[in-house]
N, C-alpha and C positions, 0 to 999 in steps of 0.2 A: 860417848862421854859428853856431858853438858859443857858448853864453852869451848869445845874443840871440834875441828873439822878434819875428817880423814882425807888424805891425799889419794888413796886408792882403796878400792874394795874389789875383791875377787868376784866378779859378777857371774855369768854363765851358770851358776847353780840355782838361780831363781830368786835372787834378792829383789824385793819389791821396788818398783820404779821410783817411788818418792824418795828413796834413799840414794838414788843414782841420778841426780838432776843434771849431770853432765853427759848422760847417755844420748847417743844419736837417736832421736825419737821417731823419725819417719820411716824407720825400717827396723828389722831384727838383725842382730849381729851374733856371730859365733864366738867372737873374742872382743874384749874391750880394746880401745885404741892403745892404751898403755901396755897391754899384754903383748902386742906384736911389733913394738917399735924396733925397726931394723932387723926383724926376724924373717927367716925364710923357711918354707916347708918343702922339702925335696920329695916329690912323688916317686913311687915305684910303679913301673909299667905293669898293668893288670891288677893292681891292688886298689880297691875302693877305700877312700878315707872318709869316715863319717865324723863330722864336727857338730857336736850337740849344742842346743840352746833351749831355754825355756821361753816360750812366747810371752811377752810382756803385756800384750793386748790382743784382742780379736781384730783381725784385719784381713783384707784381701791382698794376696801377693801374686805377682805375675812373672817373677824371675829372680835370678840370683846374680850377684856381682862378686867377682874375685879379682885379684891383682897379680899380674905376672911380674916376676922379679928378674928373670934371665931369659934371653932369647932362646927359643926352642925350635927344633926342626924335626922332620921325619915323623910326623904324627899320623897314626891310623885312626884313633878315636879320641875325642875330648868330650866328656859327658858330665853334666851336672844334674842333680835332682834334689827333691825335698822329701824326706821320710818322716813319718810320725811314729813315735815309740809307744808300744803297749807297756804301760807301767808295771803290769803283773808279770809279763814274760820276757820283756826286753826285745821282743821281735819288732823289727821295723817294717812299716808298710809304705810303699811308694805312693805319694800323694800328687806329685807333679814332677815333670822332667822336661828337659830341652832336647831337641834333636842334635845328633852328632854334628860337630862343627870343627873341622880340622884347622880352621883359621883362628880358633881360640888359643890364647896364651902364646902367640908367636912373637909378640913384641915386648921388649923389656920395659919395666916401669910404666905399665899400662893397666888401667882399670877396664875390665870386660864385664858388661852386663849381658846376660844370656836369658832371653825370654823363654818361659815354659810353653809347651804346646797348648796347655790349658791351665788357667790359674787355679788357685786354691785358697780357701779361707782358713787361716790358722786361728786357733782359739787360745785365749789367755790362760796361762798356767800349764798348758800341755807341753810335752817335751818333743822336740823335733831334731832332725839332723840333716845338715847339708852334705850330700854325697858328691864326691869328686872322683872321677876315674879317667886316667890317661893310659892309652895303649900307644906306646911310642918307642922308637929306638933310643931316643934321649928324652925322658919324661921332663915336663916343665918344673920349674921352681916357682912356687907361689908365696905370696906374703902369708905368714902364719907363725906357728911356734917353731923355734929352732931346735936343732939337736943340741944337747947340753954337755956332751962329752961321754965317752964310753963308761966311765965309772958311775955315772948318775942316770943313764938311760933307763935302766930297769926300775929304779925308784920313782922316776917321774912318770913312767908308764903306769905304775901301780897307783900313784896318787890320782892321775887323770882319769882312771877307769873306775874309781870308786863311785858308788851311787850318790848323786846322779852323775852319770858318765859325762865326760867332756869329749873323749875321742874313742874310736873303735875302727877296726879295719877288716877287710875281707879280700883275701888273695885269690888269684886265679880267675879273674872275671874279665869279660869282654863287653858286657852290657850291664845296665842297672836293672836288677831283677825286681819283680813285683813285691817281693818280701825278702827280708834278709835277717840273718842272725849273726851279726858280726862278732869278732873276737877282739880281745885286748891285744894291743901290740906288745910284743915281748921285749923290745928294745927300740931305740931310736924313734920315740914317739913323734908323730907329726900331727899338727892341727892346722887346718886351713882357715885363714880369715875370710869370712864371707858375709855379704849383706843380702838379706832376703827382703824384697820389697817390690816397688813398681818401676824403678829406673836405676 
């Protein structure tokens, strides 16, 4: 509206960068900063969480950063990867991933950047998803979208999985597969705040 400035715009669905001049510009993010203020995303052991975003520009990326919220122990696997979505089928293809690192997410209030084993060039306008997988006795809690209460979980899940998706999950996993067809969470939706870039 002429003469007015918006204090927030729900990004993530592909709003053009000129309308988001407060976006962190040297990396891609799965959530805007205002979306995850004080929020936490509680992972489930063996369930991959896919947090989607639309690439704002074509750029080379070498890894992904996440932020641990609570100290975690007894971890078997901590995996992160970058998938690209087929817009026609919704199938995800793994484009880059990092080696298993059980030291990931062990310290509270800590930003972890994990380098991919090989980088990837993301392309403007295409849909991607950061995948996070923990196999652990006590899975980590990461900065992300919070649980909103039992009476609203299913409604939030429905909203966040409309096209274009913001979140999806795949249970019963121990590795990040070459391709994936994730499903919508039925309740207690989680979304991990992640930064895709070079550091």
